[in-house]
C-alpha positions as CSV (number, residue, x, y, z in Angstrom):
1,M,-33.1,-11.8,59.1
2,D,-35.8,-11.1,56.4
3,T,-34.3,-8.1,54.6
4,E,-37.1,-8.0,52.1
5,V,-39.7,-7.4,54.8
6,I,-37.4,-4.8,56.5
7,A,-36.8,-3.0,53.2
8,T,-40.5,-2.8,52.3
9,S,-41.4,-1.7,55.8
10,A,-38.8,1.0,55.7
11,V,-40.2,2.5,52.5
12,K,-43.8,2.3,53.7
13,T,-42.9,4.0,57.0
14,S,-40.9,6.7,55.3
15,V,-43.7,7.5,52.9
16,S,-46.6,7.1,55.4
17,I,-45.4,9.8,57.7
18,T,-46.0,12.4,55.0
19,D,-49.3,14.3,54.6
20,Y,-49.9,13.7,50.9
21,L,-48.6,10.2,50.1
22,S,-50.1,6.7,50.8
23,P,-48.2,3.5,50.2
24,Y,-49.8,0.3,49.0
25,I,-46.9,-2.0,49.0
26,S,-47.2,-5.7,49.8
27,E,-44.5,-7.7,51.6
28,R,-43.3,-10.7,49.6
29,D,-45.6,-9.6,46.8
30,K,-45.9,-12.2,44.1
31,E,-47.0,-9.7,41.5
32,P,-44.3,-9.6,38.7
33,I,-42.0,-6.6,38.4
34,W,-43.9,-4.1,40.6
35,D,-44.2,-4.4,44.4
36,G,-47.1,-1.9,44.6
37,N,-48.0,1.7,44.2
38,I,-47.7,5.0,46.1
39,Y,-50.8,7.2,45.8
40,V,-50.3,11.0,45.6
41,F,-52.9,13.4,47.0
42,S,-53.3,17.2,46.8
43,H,-55.0,17.4,50.2
44,K,-54.2,16.0,53.6
45,R,-57.5,14.3,53.7
46,K,-56.3,11.8,51.1
47,S,-59.7,11.1,49.8
48,N,-60.4,9.9,46.2
49,E,-61.4,13.4,45.1
50,F,-57.9,14.7,45.9
51,C,-56.0,11.8,44.3
52,K,-53.5,13.2,41.7
53,G,-52.4,9.7,40.6
54,R,-50.5,6.6,41.5
55,V,-46.8,5.8,41.1
56,P,-45.7,2.2,40.5
57,V,-42.8,1.2,42.7
58,Q,-40.2,-1.6,43.0
59,V,-38.4,-2.3,46.3
60,K,-35.1,-4.2,46.4
61,S,-33.1,-5.0,49.5
62,K,-29.4,-5.5,50.1
63,E,-27.4,-6.3,53.2
64,S,-24.6,-3.8,53.9
65,I,-22.4,-2.8,56.7
66,D,-22.0,0.8,55.2
67,L,-25.1,3.0,55.6
68,T,-23.2,6.3,55.1
69,K,-23.2,6.6,51.3
70,D,-25.2,9.4,49.7
71,T,-25.3,7.5,46.3
72,I,-25.0,3.9,45.3
73,I,-24.7,2.0,42.0
74,Y,-27.1,-0.9,41.6
75,P,-27.8,-3.3,38.6
76,I,-31.3,-3.2,37.2
77,R,-32.6,-5.9,34.8
78,T,-33.2,-4.5,31.3
79,D,-36.3,-6.7,31.0
80,D,-37.7,-4.9,34.0
81,L,-36.8,-1.5,32.5
82,R,-38.8,-2.4,29.3
83,K,-41.8,-3.4,31.4
84,Y,-41.5,-0.1,33.5
85,L,-41.7,1.7,30.1
86,T,-45.2,0.2,29.5
87,E,-46.4,2.0,32.6
88,N,-44.6,5.2,31.6
89,G,-42.1,4.8,34.4
90,A,-41.7,3.7,38.0
91,I,-39.7,4.7,41.1
92,Y,-37.1,2.1,42.0
93,F,-36.1,1.7,45.6
94,V,-33.0,-0.1,47.0
95,V,-32.8,-0.4,50.8
96,Y,-29.5,-1.1,52.4
97,V,-30.0,-3.2,55.6
98,S,-27.4,-3.5,58.3
99,Q,-26.9,-6.6,60.5
100,D,-28.7,-4.9,63.4
101,G,-31.7,-4.0,61.2
102,N,-30.9,-0.4,60.5
103,T,-31.7,0.9,57.0
104,R,-30.9,3.5,54.5
105,I,-33.2,4.0,51.5
106,Y,-32.0,4.9,48.0
107,Y,-34.1,5.6,44.9
108,T,-34.1,6.6,41.3
109,D,-37.0,7.9,39.3
110,L,-37.3,5.7,36.2
111,L,-39.2,8.0,33.8
112,P,-39.3,7.2,30.0
113,F,-36.4,9.4,29.2
114,K,-34.1,7.9,31.8
115,I,-35.2,4.4,31.0
116,K,-34.4,4.9,27.3
117,Q,-31.0,6.3,28.2
118,L,-30.2,3.2,30.3
119,L,-31.5,0.8,27.7
120,S,-29.4,2.5,25.0
121,K,-26.4,2.2,27.2
122,A,-27.1,-1.4,28.0
123,R,-27.5,-2.6,24.4
124,K,-27.8,-6.4,24.7
125,Q,-26.8,-6.7,28.3
126,K,-29.2,-8.3,30.7
127,T,-28.5,-5.7,33.4
128,I,-27.4,-2.1,33.5
129,S,-25.8,-0.3,36.4
130,A,-27.8,2.7,37.6
131,S,-27.1,5.5,40.0
132,L,-29.4,5.8,43.0
133,T,-29.6,8.7,45.5
134,Q,-30.5,8.6,49.1
135,F,-34.3,9.0,49.6
136,P,-35.1,12.3,51.3
137,T,-35.7,12.3,55.1
138,D,-37.6,15.7,54.8
139,N,-41.3,15.0,54.2
140,T,-41.7,18.0,51.9
141,E,-38.9,16.7,49.8
142,K,-40.6,13.3,49.5
143,V,-43.9,14.9,48.4
144,D,-42.2,17.1,45.9
145,L,-40.4,14.1,44.4
146,F,-43.7,12.3,43.7
147,F,-45.5,15.5,42.5
148,N,-42.7,16.0,40.0
149,F,-42.7,12.4,39.0
150,L,-46.4,12.7,38.0
151,R,-45.7,16.0,36.2
152,D,-42.8,14.6,34.2
153,R,-44.6,11.3,33.5
154,D,-47.4,13.2,31.8
155,L,-45.0,15.2,29.7
156,Q,-42.9,12.1,28.7
157,K,-45.7,9.8,27.6
158,S,-45.2,10.9,24.0
159,I,-41.7,9.3,23.8
160,S,-42.6,5.9,25.2
161,N,-42.7,4.4,21.7
162,I,-40.2,6.6,19.9
163,E,-36.4,7.1,20.1
164,I,-35.1,10.0,22.2
165,M,-33.5,12.8,20.2
166,S,-30.9,15.4,21.0
167,V,-31.3,19.2,20.8
168,E,-29.0,19.1,17.8
169,E,-31.1,16.5,16.0
170,L,-34.3,18.4,16.6
171,S,-32.7,21.6,15.5
172,K,-31.5,20.1,12.2
173,M,-35.0,18.7,11.6
174,G,-36.5,22.2,12.1
175,Q,-38.4,20.8,15.1
176,L,-37.0,23.0,17.9
177,K,-39.1,26.0,18.8
178,E,-37.9,26.7,22.4
179,M,-36.4,25.0,25.4
180,S,-37.9,24.9,28.9
181,F,-37.9,23.3,32.3
182,G,-40.2,23.3,35.3
183,F,-40.8,21.7,38.6
184,T,-43.5,21.5,41.4
185,S,-42.6,22.3,45.0
186,T,-44.7,22.6,48.1
187,R,-41.9,24.3,49.9
188,N,-42.0,28.1,50.2
189,E,-38.7,29.0,48.6
190,N,-37.2,32.5,48.8
191,S,-36.4,32.1,45.1
192,P,-37.6,29.5,42.6
193,F,-34.0,29.0,41.6
194,D,-33.1,27.7,45.1
195,Y,-34.9,24.4,44.3
196,L,-32.5,23.9,41.3
197,F,-29.3,23.9,43.3
198,S,-30.2,20.7,45.1
199,H,-32.6,18.9,42.6
200,S,-32.5,17.5,39.1
201,V,-35.0,18.6,36.6
202,Y,-35.8,17.5,33.0
203,I,-35.2,19.9,30.1
204,Y,-37.8,19.8,27.4
205,A,-37.7,21.0,23.8
206,T,-41.0,22.3,22.4
207,T,-41.7,21.5,18.7
208,P,-43.6,23.9,16.3
209,L,-46.7,21.8,16.9
210,G,-46.5,22.4,20.7
211,L,-45.2,18.9,21.6
212,K,-42.8,18.8,24.5
213,I,-39.9,16.3,24.1
214,P,-37.4,15.6,27.0
215,V,-33.9,16.1,25.8
216,D,-31.7,16.2,28.9
217,I,-31.6,16.1,32.7
218,M,-30.2,19.2,34.5
219,S,-28.5,18.5,37.8
220,D,-25.9,20.0,40.1
221,L,-26.8,23.5,39.0
222,V,-24.0,26.0,40.0
223,F,-25.8,29.2,39.1
224,A,-28.8,30.4,37.2
225,G,-29.2,33.8,35.6
226,T,-32.1,35.9,34.3
227,T,-32.3,39.3,32.6
228,L,-34.8,41.7,34.0
229,E,-36.1,44.5,31.8
230,N,-35.9,47.4,34.3
231,P,-34.1,50.7,33.8
232,V,-31.0,51.4,35.9
233,F,-30.3,55.0,36.9
234,C,-27.6,56.6,38.9
235,N,-28.0,60.2,40.1
236,G,-30.9,60.7,37.7
237,K,-29.0,59.5,34.6
238,L,-30.1,56.4,32.7
239,Y,-27.3,53.9,32.1
240,Y,-28.9,50.6,31.3
241,D,-32.3,49.4,30.1
242,N,-31.9,46.1,31.9
243,Y,-29.7,44.2,34.3
244,E,-29.0,40.5,35.1
245,V,-29.6,38.7,38.3
246,V,-27.4,35.6,38.9
247,H,-28.7,33.2,41.6
248,K,-26.3,30.9,43.4
249,K,-26.9,28.5,46.3
250,D,-26.1,30.9,49.2
251,S,-25.6,34.2,47.4
252,G,-26.6,36.3,44.4
253,E,-25.2,38.8,42.0
254,L,-26.5,41.9,40.2
255,H,-24.7,42.4,36.9
256,F,-24.8,45.9,35.3
257,G,-23.4,46.2,31.8
258,K,-20.3,44.2,31.1
259,S,-18.1,45.3,34.0
260,T,-20.0,45.9,37.2
261,I,-21.1,43.1,39.6
262,I,-22.6,43.7,43.0
263,K,-22.5,40.5,45.1
264,F,-24.7,39.8,48.1
265,K,-25.2,37.1,50.6
266,K,-28.8,35.9,50.9
267,L,-30.6,37.0,54.0
268,M,-27.8,39.5,54.7
269,N,-27.3,43.1,53.8
270,D,-23.6,43.2,53.1
271,L,-22.7,44.1,49.5
272,T,-19.4,43.5,47.7
273,L,-18.6,45.4,44.5
274,K,-16.5,43.9,41.7
275,F,-15.5,46.0,38.7
276,D,-13.5,44.6,35.8
277,L,-13.6,46.9,32.7
278,K,-14.7,44.7,29.7
279,G,-16.6,44.9,26.5
280,T,-16.5,47.2,23.5
281,L,-15.5,50.9,23.5
282,R,-19.1,52.1,23.9
283,Q,-19.8,49.6,26.6
284,R,-16.6,50.5,28.5
285,I,-17.5,54.2,28.4
286,T,-21.0,53.5,29.9
287,D,-19.6,51.1,32.5
288,E,-16.8,53.4,33.7
289,A,-19.1,56.4,33.9
290,F,-21.6,54.3,35.8
291,L,-19.0,53.3,38.4
292,I,-17.8,56.8,38.9
293,N,-21.3,58.2,39.3
294,M,-22.2,55.3,41.7
295,F,-19.3,56.2,44.0
296,E,-20.2,59.9,43.9
297,S,-23.9,59.4,44.6
298,L,-23.4,56.2,46.8
299,S,-26.7,54.7,45.4
300,I,-28.3,53.4,42.3
301,N,-32.0,53.2,41.2
302,I,-33.4,50.1,39.6
303,G,-36.8,51.2,38.3
304,D,-38.5,52.9,41.3
305,I,-36.3,51.0,43.9
306,N,-33.4,52.9,45.4
307,L,-30.4,50.7,46.3
308,P,-28.0,52.5,48.7
309,F,-24.3,51.6,48.1
310,K,-22.1,52.4,51.1
311,P,-18.8,50.5,51.4
312,A,-18.3,49.6,55.1
313,N,-14.7,50.6,54.9
314,P,-13.5,54.0,53.3
315,V,-10.5,52.1,52.0
316,E,-12.8,50.2,49.7
317,I,-13.4,53.4,47.7
318,K,-9.7,54.1,47.3
319,R,-9.2,50.7,45.9
320,F,-11.2,51.7,42.8
321,R,-8.9,54.8,42.1
322,I,-11.8,57.0,41.0
323,E,-9.7,60.0,40.0
324,E,-7.6,57.7,37.7
325,R,-10.8,56.3,36.3
326,K,-12.0,59.7,35.5
327,E,-8.9,60.3,33.4
328,H,-9.2,57.0,31.7
329,L,-12.9,57.7,30.9
330,E,-11.8,60.9,29.3
331,H,-9.4,59.0,27.1
332,L,-12.1,56.5,26.1
333,K,-14.3,59.4,25.1
334,N,-11.5,60.9,23.0
335,V,-11.1,57.6,21.2
336,R,-14.8,57.5,20.5
337,L,-14.7,61.1,19.3
338,A,-11.8,60.4,16.9
339,L,-13.6,57.4,15.5
340,D,-16.7,59.5,15.0
341,E,-14.6,62.1,13.1
342,V,-13.4,59.5,10.6
343,G,-16.9,58.1,10.1
344,V,-16.6,54.8,12.0
345,K,-20.1,53.4,12.9
346,D,-18.9,50.0,14.2
347,D,-17.9,49.7,17.9
348,L,-14.3,49.1,18.7
349,D,-13.4,45.7,20.2
350,C,-11.2,46.6,23.2
351,S,-10.6,43.0,24.4
352,N,-7.2,42.5,23.0
353,L,-5.6,45.7,21.7
354,S,-2.0,45.3,20.5
355,D,0.8,47.9,20.9
356,V,0.2,48.8,17.2
357,D,-3.5,49.3,17.9
358,E,-2.7,51.6,20.8
359,A,-0.2,53.6,18.7
360,N,-2.8,54.1,15.9
361,I,-5.4,55.2,18.5
362,R,-3.0,57.9,19.7
363,L,-2.4,59.0,16.1
364,L,-6.1,59.3,15.5
365,I,-6.7,61.3,18.8
366,E,-3.8,63.6,17.9
367,A,-5.1,64.2,14.3
368,F,-8.9,64.3,14.8
369,V,-9.4,65.5,18.4
370,H,-6.4,67.8,18.8
371,H,-6.2,68.6,15.0
372,K,-2.5,68.3,14.8
373,A,-0.1,67.0,12.2
374,V,1.2,63.6,13.2
375,S,4.4,61.6,12.8
376,F,4.6,58.0,11.8
377,G,8.1,57.7,13.2
378,N,10.8,56.0,11.1
379,S,8.2,54.4,8.8
380,E,8.6,54.1,5.1
381,V,7.0,56.7,2.8
382,I,3.3,57.0,3.7
383,E,0.9,56.6,0.8
384,P,-1.5,59.6,0.2
385,I,-4.4,57.2,0.5
386,G,-4.2,54.2,2.8
387,K,-5.8,52.0,5.4
388,M,-5.3,52.1,9.2
389,T,-6.2,49.0,11.2
390,I,-7.2,49.1,14.9
391,A,-8.4,45.7,16.3
392,N,-11.6,44.9,14.4
393,L,-11.8,48.3,12.6
394,C,-10.3,49.2,9.2
395,I,-10.3,52.9,8.3
396,M,-9.4,54.6,5.0
397,L,-7.6,57.9,5.4
398,I,-5.9,60.5,3.3
399,A,-2.4,61.6,4.5
400,R,-1.0,64.9,3.2
401,K,2.7,65.3,3.9
402,Q,3.9,68.5,5.7
403,E,7.3,69.7,6.8
404,N,9.5,67.7,9.2
405,N,8.0,64.4,8.0
406,L,4.6,65.2,9.5
407,Y,1.2,64.4,8.0
408,L,-2.2,65.9,8.1
409,L,-4.8,63.1,8.2
410,S,-8.3,63.4,6.9
411,N,-11.3,61.1,6.4
412,F,-11.2,59.6,2.9
413,F,-15.0,59.8,2.7
414,N,-15.1,63.4,3.8
415,D,-12.3,65.0,1.8
416,N,-13.2,65.5,-1.9
417,I,-10.3,65.1,-4.3
418,A,-10.7,66.4,-7.9
419,L,-9.1,63.7,-10.2
420,R,-8.3,63.5,-13.9
421,V,-6.9,60.4,-15.4
422,K,-4.8,60.2,-18.6
423,N,-5.4,57.4,-21.0
424,E,-3.2,56.8,-24.0
425,E,-6.1,56.0,-26.4
426,Y,-8.8,58.4,-25.1
427,G,-6.8,61.2,-23.5
428,E,-7.7,62.7,-20.2
429,F,-11.0,62.2,-18.4
430,D,-12.6,63.2,-15.1
431,T,-13.1,60.5,-12.5
432,S,-14.0,60.0,-8.8
433,Q,-11.7,59.1,-6.0
434,Y,-14.1,56.3,-5.1
435,T,-13.4,54.3,-8.3
436,I,-10.2,53.1,-6.7
437,M,-12.3,51.1,-4.2
438,N,-12.6,47.3,-4.7
439,K,-14.4,44.3,-3.2
440,E,-12.0,44.0,-0.3
441,N,-12.6,47.6,0.7
442,F,-16.4,47.0,0.9
443,L,-15.8,43.9,3.0
444,Q,-13.2,45.4,5.3
445,L,-13.7,49.1,5.8
446,S,-15.5,50.5,8.8
447,N,-15.8,54.1,7.8
448,I,-17.5,53.8,4.4
449,D,-19.9,56.7,3.6
450,Y,-22.1,55.3,0.8
451,E,-23.9,58.6,0.3
452,A,-20.6,60.3,-0.3
453,I,-19.7,57.7,-2.9
454,Y,-22.7,58.0,-5.2
455,N,-23.1,61.8,-4.7
456,D,-19.5,62.3,-5.8
457,I,-19.9,60.0,-8.8
458,F,-23.1,61.8,-9.9
459,I,-21.3,65.2,-10.3
460,V,-18.4,63.9,-12.3
461,K,-18.5,64.6,-16.1
462,C,-19.5,61.4,-17.7
463,S,-17.3,59.7,-20.3
464,K,-17.0,56.1,-21.7
465,L,-14.0,55.3,-19.5
466,F,-15.5,56.8,-16.4
467,H,-18.7,54.8,-17.1
468,G,-16.5,51.7,-17.3
469,Q,-14.9,52.5,-14.0
470,V,-18.2,52.9,-12.2
471,L,-19.4,49.6,-13.7
472,H,-16.4,47.8,-12.2
473,L,-17.2,49.6,-8.9
474,L,-20.8,48.4,-9.0
475,L,-19.8,44.8,-9.7
476,D,-17.3,44.8,-6.8
477,M,-20.0,46.2,-4.5
478,L,-22.3,43.3,-5.5
479,L,-19.6,40.7,-5.0
480,A,-18.8,42.1,-1.6
481,Y,-22.5,42.0,-0.7
482,D,-22.8,38.4,-1.7
483,E,-19.7,37.4,0.3
484,S,-20.6,39.2,3.5
485,V,-22.2,37.3,6.3
486,L,-24.2,40.3,7.6
487,K,-25.9,41.7,4.5
488,N,-25.4,45.5,4.4
489,K,-28.6,47.2,3.1
490,E,-26.7,50.5,2.8
491,L,-24.3,48.8,0.4
492,L,-27.1,47.4,-1.6
493,K,-28.9,50.8,-1.7
494,A,-25.8,52.5,-3.0
495,A,-25.3,49.7,-5.6
496,Q,-28.9,50.3,-6.9
497,K,-28.3,54.0,-7.2
498,L,-25.1,53.4,-9.2
499,S,-26.9,50.9,-11.4
500,E,-29.7,53.4,-12.1
501,W,-27.0,56.0,-13.0
502,L,-25.3,53.6,-15.3
503,I,-28.5,53.0,-17.3
504,A,-29.3,56.7,-17.4
505,S,-25.8,57.7,-18.6
506,C,-25.3,54.8,-21.0
507,N,-25.0,56.0,-24.7
508,D,-23.8,52.6,-26.0
509,N,-26.7,50.5,-27.4
510,E,-24.4,47.4,-27.2
511,N,-24.1,47.8,-23.4
512,I,-27.6,48.9,-22.5
513,H,-28.7,45.3,-22.0
514,A,-25.9,44.6,-19.6
515,M,-26.7,47.8,-17.7
516,L,-30.4,46.7,-17.4
517,L,-29.3,43.3,-16.1
518,N,-27.0,44.8,-13.5
519,Y,-29.9,47.0,-12.3
520,L,-32.3,44.0,-12.1
521,Q,-29.8,41.8,-10.4
522,T,-29.3,44.5,-7.8
523,I,-33.1,44.7,-7.3
524,K,-33.4,40.9,-7.1
525,R,-31.0,40.9,-4.1
526,N,-33.4,43.1,-2.2
527,R,-36.8,41.8,-3.3
528,P,-38.6,39.6,-6.0
529,L,-38.8,41.2,-9.4
530,N,-42.2,42.7,-10.2
531,E,-44.3,42.1,-13.3
532,D,-42.9,45.0,-15.3
533,E,-39.3,43.9,-14.6
534,I,-40.0,40.3,-15.6
535,K,-41.6,41.6,-18.8
536,Q,-38.4,43.5,-19.6
537,L,-36.4,40.2,-19.2
538,Y,-38.7,38.2,-21.5
539,S,-38.5,41.0,-24.0
540,L,-34.7,40.7,-23.8
541,V,-34.6,36.9,-24.3
542,E,-37.0,37.1,-27.2
543,N,-35.0,39.8,-28.9
544,G,-33.0,37.4,-31.0
545,N,-30.1,39.8,-31.3
546,V,-28.3,39.5,-28.0
547,N,-25.2,37.4,-27.1
548,D,-25.1,34.3,-25.0
549,N,-23.6,36.1,-22.0
550,I,-26.6,38.4,-21.8
551,L,-29.1,35.5,-22.4
552,T,-27.4,33.4,-19.6
553,A,-27.8,36.3,-17.2
554,A,-31.4,37.0,-18.2
555,Y,-32.4,33.4,-17.7
556,I,-30.7,33.4,-14.2
557,L,-32.8,36.4,-13.2
558,L,-35.9,34.7,-14.5
559,G,-35.1,31.7,-12.3
560,N,-34.8,29.4,-15.3
561,S,-31.7,27.3,-14.6
562,S,-32.1,25.2,-17.7
563,G,-32.3,28.2,-20.0
564,A,-29.2,29.7,-18.4
565,K,-27.3,26.5,-18.8
566,L,-28.3,26.2,-22.4
567,H,-26.7,29.5,-23.3
568,Y,-23.8,29.2,-20.8
569,D,-22.7,26.0,-22.5
570,K,-22.5,27.9,-25.8
571,L,-19.8,30.3,-24.4
572,P,-16.1,29.8,-25.2
573,P,-14.0,28.5,-22.3
574,S,-12.5,32.0,-21.7
575,E,-15.9,33.6,-21.5
576,K,-17.2,30.9,-19.2
577,E,-14.2,31.6,-16.9
578,K,-15.1,35.3,-16.9
579,F,-18.8,34.6,-16.3
580,V,-18.3,32.6,-13.1
581,R,-16.5,35.6,-11.6
582,F,-19.4,38.0,-12.1
583,P,-21.8,38.5,-9.2
584,I,-24.8,37.3,-11.3
585,Y,-23.3,33.8,-11.1
586,S,-24.0,33.6,-7.3
587,L,-27.7,34.2,-8.1
588,W,-27.6,31.1,-10.3
589,N,-26.4,29.0,-7.4
590,R,-29.6,30.1,-5.5
591,I,-32.1,28.9,-8.1
């Protein structure tokens, strides 16, 4: 039995019965490496004007008694792989031939990316085992296979002579602009995603110069999702600006917000609703209100399209316990109202609330929604000013003790306290409640009102000691700004206002230079210094009558690291230790 002839004939026959492919494969071909080509046409006439290209092919045969496998493993010579690379790829066929002459065809598309993967895995081996898949029996599938081979071959020509790189490597090099994939199909799919559930596609990274580089092969797709920018209404009320469609092989899902999923079978009208309350407090309020409204109106509108929602079984509605959800929604709204009253702008992470978190939430609702004095149980003495933590939120409150061990709570940033401090050397002086704040407060607190801070400071009678307190507050604000991952522009704006106030209220000629530097370092965190500000710094360094601390800071703001180091090295060890703790030091590290 001549298995080689049988194998070649099997491939030629399978390809010939399509409308767009023509095989030119010789039996017992003596041409090295390749056994021939398969020509791909864009028209059934298969004339030269419609020829899209040719695909080199290699056909191997193997006797086998098992023709049932969907995939096989077959050794390919590495020398052959390198030669395929010179043609920018080939399609490699292996035909299993049984003793009675029956066949089953397997293939793999050896494009440059896959060839380089195999060669990298093989290292110095003469052969490398490759996975081959059964060649399609559907004629459209066969045509699509060759169309996509030509498409991907054109895209992968650029890597024939270079090493393949990962997404991580391209990203580190600054060469990753976007990721994409694509395919060509002559089949009329109901959804372009349907193709992906049964086919492999190459993923490409696009560089800033527009070059597409293959980085991976996507196969065995389980689901694919896309976000559609279309408003979602229920009973005339807008709930979402967009929604997500998740495509699966035989079904799909519509995702609204974080909690609502409507599942549907393709080509069928039956809908299944799944609701699992998730997300932050604001998201949960929106999602639960949407669910209630959907059950009351029994429809939703996506843009101009009305989607009726009628559970087939009335029991389905009872399963969602709508009346209980209304009560729960009211509770969530009270939580949001209480947080608004204490000035919290951040959203509450509800994913893992502890018992202590829940207890603190009840205290806030009692105090700020129902306006009642609250009890902290058998706790120790409650400090007049303290912090309350609820999940990701940290809130500063004032607690005034009442009768029966009850406390009236108020927002620290909305309850002015007139304070006077006694100093043994200077006597009493007025101060602001906000001078007790420190760097950690600015990093942790969720209810800071920056306008309240500087407005209160501006009306306090100025004194040398109060001036010093505000200076420490400013430095802590800058330290917090530098340490924070998300740079808070409100914090920086408040710091600038305080630095301007410190300059305007400074009556000490020895400290005026430091006040100027603090103002300029605040500005520099927001924008480059302008010409007038740079002139002030040069005037300072040329003064000849300022200390090395001031000169070090001035040179840092000028971006002159050498000048800064020259004067920093002159400082005593104790002064150096202090200097590295100042916020100006972090600007030095950025030069």
